[in-house]
N, C-alpha and C positions, 0 to 999 in steps of 0.2 A: 292361755292357749293361743298360738299363732293363728290357727284356722278361724277363730271366732272374731277376728278383726274384719272379716268380710261379711256382707249382708245378703247378697243374692246368689244362691247356689244353683248350679245346673248339674244334675246327676245323669251321666250317660250309662244306660243300662239299668234304669231305676226300678224295673219290674222284678229284678232278682231279689231273693229274700234278704240277702245281706245289705243291699243298697236300700231297700224299703225300710229296713230297721234303722240304718244310718239316717235316712230322711227324718225319722221321728226324733232322733237326737237333735238334729239341726232345728227342727220346728220347736222343740222344747227350749232350745237356746234362743228363741225369738228370731230365727232367720227365715228368709223366704226361699222356698224350694220349688223347682220345676225340674223337668228332665225329659229323657227320650228313651225309646226302646223299640224293639221289633213289634210288628202287629201280632195279635194273638192273645188269648186269655192265659194268664199266669195264676199260680196259686195265691199271689198277693193282690189279685184284682179287687176283692172286697175291701182289703185294708187300705189300698191306695185311693179307692173311691171315697172311703170314709174320711181320709185326710184331705180330700179335695185338691190333689196335686195335679197341675196341668202336665200332661204327657204328650210329647210330640212323637209321631210315628216315623220310624226310620232315623238314620244318622246323617242324612245329607242336607238337612235344613240348617239355616244360619242360627247361631246362638241368639237368644234374646238380647236385646240391646243393653239391658241393665245388668247382665251377668258380670259378676266380679270374681267368681271362683268356680272351677269345674272339677268334678270328681268322677272318676271312671272305674268301671269294674274290670276284672280280669278277662271276662268274656267279651265278645264283639271286638276283637283285635286289640284290646287294651290301649296302650299309648298310641297305637297306629290307627285307631278309630278316626274317621274323618272329622268328627266334631272335636275330638281331643286335639287333633292336629291343628284345627282351626283356632282353638283356644291358645295353643302354644305360639302360633304365628302372630296372634293378636297381643301376645305378651301377658296373657291372663295367668294367674296362679293355677296350677293343675296338681291335684292330689290323686293318688290311687285310693281305692276304698280302704286298703290296709293302712295306708299312712293316715288317712282321716280318722279311722277308728282308733288308731294308736294315740292320736292327740287327746281324744276324750278319755280313753282308758288310762293313760299315764297321768292324767290330772288328778286321779284319785287312787286309792289302794286297789289294785287290780286283782281279780280272781279269774284266772284263765283256765279253760278246759281244752285239752288237746288230745290227739290220737285219732285213729281210724275207727269210727263207730262209737256212738255214745256222747259225742260232744254236745249236740243240741239238747238232748234230753237231760243230761247232767247239768248243763248250764241253766236250763229252765228250772230244774229242781232246786239248785242253789238259790236262784232268784226268788223262787216261791217261798223257800224257808225264810229268807231275809225279809221278804214282803209281808209274810204272815206274822212275823215278829215285830212289825212296825219299824224296821230299820231302814226303810226307804232307799233301797239300792238303785244305782244307775245300772243299766244293762243294755246289751245289744245281742240279740239272738237271731240267727238266720233261719227263720221259720215263718210260716204264714199266720200262725195263731198259737197262743199258749192259753189253753182253756183256764178261765178264771182270772186272767190278767187282760187289761184293756188293750195293751200294746205289746209289740215284740221288741221295741226299743224305747228307752226312757232315760232322760238326762236330768238329774237333780244337782244343781250347783253345790248343794250342801251335803250330798251323799258322802259317806266314808268309803264305801266300796263300789266298784264297777265290775260287773260280771260280763264276760264275753267268751265266745268260742275262739280258740287259737288255731287257725287253719294253717296246715303245713304246705298247702298248694302255692305255686309260684305267683307272685304279685303281677308279673307280666309274662305269661307263658309264650306269647308271640315273640317277645324279645329273646327268650331262651331258645326258641326254635331257630332264631336267626344268629345264634352263637353267643348271646349275652349270658351274663351270670345269673344263676338261680338265686333269687331273693325271695325266701318264703314269706307268706303273708304275715306270719306271727313274728317276723323279724322286728316289727315296729312296736311290739308289746314288751313292757318291762313289768312283769307281774310281782305282786307280793305273795300270792298263793297260786300255785299251778297244780292242776289235777291232770294226770295222764290216765286215759281210759283204755286205749288199746294201741299197741305198737305193731303195725303191719306194713308190709310193702304195698304202696299204692302210687298212683300218678306216674306210671312208667313213661309218660311223655316228657317229664321233667327230671325224674330221678333215675339214676342208672340201675340201682339195685338196693337191697335191704341195708347194706352197710352205708351207702350214701344217705339213705333215709335216717338211720340212727345218728350219723354225724350231724345232720341238720337239727335233729331234736336235741342233741347234746349242746349245741350252740345256744338253742333257745333256753335250755335249763340253766345256762350260765347268765341269763338275763334276769333271773329272779333276784329280788332284794336279798342282801346278805343275811338279814334277820327274818327272811321269809321262809316259806314251806313248799316242798315238793311232795305230792301225794302220788304214789306209784304202785301199780299192781305187782305184787310179789312174783306172780307167775311169769312176768315178762321182763324182770330185771336182767341186765346183761353186764358183763364184767367191766366194760369200758364206759359205763354210765358215769357222767360227771355233772355236778350242779354247784351253783354258787350259794344255794339256800342252806342256811344253818340247820334247818329242821327237815329231815327226810323221813317220810312215813311210808312204809311198805304195808299194803293191805291185801288180805287174801285168806284162804283157808290155811290152817296150820298154826301150831302154838308158837312158832318162832317169829311170827310176823308182828309188827308193831300194833297193827289193828287186825284182829281176827274176825273174819266174817263167815257166817254159816247160813246157807240157803236151805230153806225148808221145802223140799220137793213135794211134801204132802199137803201143801197149801191148797185150799179149795179154789175152784174156778171163780174168777172175778176178784181174787185177792191173792197177793204174793206176800209171804212172810219169811223173815229170817232174823238172825241175831248179829250184832256187832259187839265186840269187846275191845275197848280202848281205854288205856290209862286206868285199868282196874275196874272200869264200869262196864257192865254187860247190859245191852239195850236191845229191845225188840224193834225191828223196823217192819212196818206194814205199809204196802202200797197197793193201789188198785190197777197197776199195770202188770201184764203177764211176763213171765220168764226170768231165768237167772240173770240174764244180761241187764234187765231193768232193775233187779234187786242190786246188782253190782253198781249200777249207775246211782241208785239211791244211797248206798253205803258210801260211795265216793263223795256224794253231795253233802252227806251228814258230816263226814270228816273235814271237808272244806270249810263248812260253816263253824265247826268246832275250832278249827285253826283261826277263824275270824273272831273267836270269843263267845260263840253261842254255846250254851250248855247242851250236851249231847241229848239229854232227855227232851229238851224243848225242840231241838232240830228234828228228832224222830217223831214227835207229836205233830209238828207242822207237815211232815211228809205224808201223813195219813190222808190229808185233804188234797194232795196233788192229784190232778185229774189226768191230763195228758197234754201232748203237743200235737199239732196237726202233722199227719203223715208219719207218725211213729206208732205202729200197731194201732192205728186209729179205727175205732168201730164206726163203720158207715151204716146208713139206713139199710135194714134187712130187706131183701127183695123176695117176696112170695115164699118166705120161710128159709131163704138162703142167707146164712150168716156171713156178712161182708166186712172185710177189713182192708186197710191200705197201709203200706209201710215204705219208707224211703230207702230201705236196704238196697245197696248196689255193689257192695264189696263181698266177696265170698265168705269172709269171716262173719259179716252181718247177716247174710242170707242163711248160713248154717244155724245161727242163733234163733232166727225167726222160725225156721223149720222145726227145730227142737222144741220151741215153745208151742207151736201148733199141735205137735204130737202129744205134748204133755197136757195141754188144756182140752184137746178134743181127740182122745185116743181111739174112740169108736166111730167117729163120723168120717164120711168121705171128704177129702180135702183137695181143693184145686188151687194151684199157685200159678198166677200169671206173672211172668218176669219180662221186663224190658231192659236189656243190657244198656249200660251207660258208657259211652265213648268206645270207639274202635280200638284205641290203644290199650285201654284197661282190659277189654274182652280178649284181645289177642295175647297180651302178656300173662294174664292170669287164667287162661282158658281151662287148664286142667283143674285148677282150684274151683272154678265155677261148676265144672262137671261134678266134682266131689261134694260141693255144697248141697246138691239136691239128692244125695244118696238115700236119704230117709223119706223122700217125698213119694206121694201116690201119683199125682197128676201134675205135670208142669207144662204150661202153655207159653210158648216163646213168641214175643213180639219182635219186630225188627229192631236192630241196634239204634238207640237214640244218639245221634251224633252231636257232640258238643259244638257250640259256636266257635270253639277255639281249634277245631281240627277238621281235616278233610276225610272223605270216605276212604275206606280201605277194603278192596274187594277180596283180600286174602282171608278175611274172617267174617263170619255171619252167624245169625241166630239159628239158621237152618243147620249149620255145622254143629252148633252147640246142642241142639235138640237130638241130632243123630248120635253124638258122642255120649250124651246122658243115657239114651235108650240102649246103646251098645254096652256100656259099662255096668249099668244098673237095670237089668231087664224088668225088675219088679216096678220100676218107675215108668209110667206112661208119659213120655215126653213128646210133644208135638209142636212143630213150627206152624204158627198161624199168621204171622206177618203183621197185619194191621190191628189196631185196637178194635175196630168194628167187627173183625172176624172173631176176636176173643169174646166180645159181648154176645155175638150170635151163637157161638159155641156154648156159652154158659146158659143162654136161654133154652137151648135145645137139650142140654145134658144134665143140668142141675136139678136136684130134687129138694123138697123141703127138708131141712135139717142138715144139709151139706154146708161146708165151710169154704169160702172163697176169699183169697187175699191177693192183692196186686202189689208187686215189688218193683222198685226202680226209682232212679233220680230224675227221670224225664217226665213225660206227660201221661204215664200209664194210669194215673189216678182217674183220668177222664172216662175210663171204662165203666165206672160206677154210675156215671150220668147217662150212659148209653143203655144200661140194663133196664 
């Protein structure tokens, strides 16, 4: 690997979940790692503290004198970040996070998980199965914690497989906004096995429409090894789908699919059960995560490990002990009898799945959903879809839009408008704009009763409400 000829790495934006995971790969490879980021507590705080990584505050400080390679994130201006510019002016080698991850990933047989929704959980499930079966995978997963695993990134020189999320977002969004070409983050991955979880239109700040999105994924599917495998949800296949993989597995309900899956909606609370039938073998899949979407994640993970040579019975058995990942329908400490959860869901498709699961697991309880929209561009472009995502909700509490570091505020769209639109279209849903996280915490203190259910949704810092209760 070209990147491993350097010793002292500086990661700009190191507090992000993807960058923190990459830092662990570099440390496993025997490299020295430091970095910088904005002030404030991120979900990776405990992880980075455990790794004892020196983190500079802000991006205007000079790079450490011994730095011989700089890696940057798509956030914080990407290539146009002051410290990245400083590195380029000094003639230092500079990698985007996507390029650096690609070097590790492509050095082994890659298992990539792509799509809108389910990438993180499915990647963690695949990693868990391989880990439980003593296959010692390398992996990099953009999450603060995988319950049961010590790290969210691990590099083993002798691993056969490397598991990673394949992100469709732009490597350098600021460059795109300045008229540059869209280079997806997964453009640097050449997988042996690719799992598609959900094909939806997202990231309107870099993609024109759904057709543009599909064309980008098609190009990625042509990067799979010719003797590799593409695992694809049958409900989302489209006529122009193309892939270089010799093995194409469609999974879903229906007898005509290569892998037939059946979700058991009668599963008891605390356990989700279903069946998968593949290559003549029918197997029960049981997980401790809620909802059909998590069962679908598990089925896709089992298929991926089966493509990697794991017997389906062993893969399903390993899935039973998978606990969870942080911020994915994560059970938080209950507050005075209030059942509390947190989830990263920030796309309408994901939110709808969470609402459905809440209603399935807690049909009789009062349910409060606090939502913090993520990015002005997504909220504006998918506004009507966000409204419909809460159609089956009882109470929705709206926080202000969490603006990404990669965009400016847009006064033409707001959480107040979203609350009004939900209440207008779905009168049975009590939708209120509360603005700050503190206001949401105060509202719950005043209105919640023992036995009620409360969940926070969003890709920003909405999870901090639980600390305020």
